C-alpha positions as CSV (number, residue, x, y, z in Angstrom):
1,X,18.5,-10.9,5.6
2,X,15.6,-12.9,4.1
3,X,13.6,-9.8,3.3
4,X,16.7,-8.2,1.7
5,X,17.1,-11.2,-0.6
6,X,13.6,-10.4,-1.9
7,X,14.3,-6.7,-2.4
8,X,12.7,-5.3,0.7
9,X,14.6,-2.3,2.2
10,X,16.0,-2.8,5.7
11,X,14.8,0.6,6.7
12,X,11.2,-0.5,6.0
13,X,11.5,-3.6,8.2
14,X,13.1,-1.5,10.9
15,X,10.2,1.0,10.8
16,X,7.3,-1.5,10.7
17,X,7.3,-2.7,14.3
18,X,7.3,0.8,15.9
19,X,6.2,3.2,13.2
20,X,3.6,1.4,11.0
21,X,1.6,4.6,10.6
22,X,4.5,6.4,8.9
23,X,6.3,3.4,7.3
24,X,6.5,3.7,3.5
25,X,4.0,0.9,2.6
26,X,1.2,0.9,0.1
27,X,-2.0,2.3,1.7
28,X,-4.1,-0.8,1.3
29,X,-1.4,-2.9,3.0
30,X,-1.2,-0.7,6.1
31,X,-4.5,-2.0,7.7
32,X,-3.5,-5.6,7.0
33,X,-0.1,-5.1,8.6
34,X,-1.8,-3.4,11.6
35,X,-4.1,-6.3,11.9
36,X,-1.3,-8.8,11.9
37,X,0.8,-6.7,14.3
38,X,-2.2,-6.6,16.8
39,X,-2.8,-10.3,16.3
40,X,0.8,-11.2,17.0
41,X,1.1,-8.9,20.1
42,X,-2.3,-9.0,21.7
43,X,-4.4,-11.8,20.1
44,X,-7.0,-11.6,22.9
45,X,-7.8,-8.0,21.8
46,X,-8.7,-8.7,18.2
47,X,-12.2,-7.6,17.5
48,X,-14.5,-7.8,14.5
49,X,-13.8,-4.1,13.8
50,X,-10.1,-4.9,13.3
51,X,-11.1,-7.3,10.5
52,X,-13.5,-4.8,9.2
53,X,-10.7,-2.2,8.8
54,X,-8.9,-4.7,6.6
55,X,-12.0,-5.4,4.5
56,X,-12.8,-1.7,4.2
57,X,-9.4,-1.1,2.7
58,X,-10.4,-3.2,-0.2
59,X,-9.3,-6.7,0.8
60,X,-11.7,-9.6,0.4
61,X,-12.3,-12.2,3.1
62,X,-9.5,-14.5,1.9
63,X,-6.6,-12.1,2.5
64,X,-7.4,-11.5,6.2
65,X,-7.7,-15.2,6.6
66,X,-4.4,-15.7,4.9
67,X,-2.8,-13.0,7.1
68,X,-4.1,-14.8,10.2
69,X,-2.8,-18.1,8.9
70,X,0.7,-16.7,8.1
71,X,0.9,-14.8,11.4
72,X,-0.1,-17.9,13.4
73,X,2.3,-20.3,11.5
74,X,5.2,-17.8,11.7
75,X,4.6,-17.3,15.4
76,X,4.5,-21.0,16.1
77,X,7.6,-21.7,14.0
78,X,9.5,-18.9,15.5
79,X,8.7,-20.1,19.0
80,X,9.7,-23.7,18.2
81,X,13.0,-22.5,16.7
82,X,13.7,-20.1,19.6
83,X,12.7,-22.6,22.3
84,X,14.8,-25.4,20.8
85,X,17.8,-23.1,20.2
86,X,18.1,-24.0,16.5
87,X,20.6,-22.0,14.6
88,X,18.9,-20.4,11.7
89,X,19.9,-17.8,9.2
90,X,18.2,-15.4,6.8
91,X,19.9,-17.2,4.0
92,X,18.2,-20.5,5.0
93,X,14.8,-18.8,5.2
94,X,15.4,-17.1,1.8
95,X,16.3,-20.4,0.1
96,X,13.6,-22.7,1.6
97,X,11.2,-20.5,3.5
98,X,9.7,-21.7,6.8
99,X,8.9,-25.0,5.1
100,X,12.6,-25.6,4.6
101,X,13.0,-25.6,8.4
102,X,10.7,-28.6,8.8
103,X,13.8,-30.9,8.8
104,X,15.0,-29.1,11.9
105,X,11.8,-29.4,13.7
């Protein structure tokens, strides 16, 4: 719901977790999303070559760091919300972002 409020197609979001290679994303964004997906699922398997793939796609050092920061913060926030059984909605996230959830935490 949050992504839809920002004009992102639901079909794209549905494809990303399982079909990143064929999802309709801008070429340069694909390695960054692959990096974040690997970081979220298997952080102990991240290697320098994973970061190099992002940099080789034309990103500078700051975007990979930003991706790591966003991924980490999102994972932490999602676990806090899930673990404490907060009721959240895409509408709330669209309006205030994750920072808007601070009052709940």
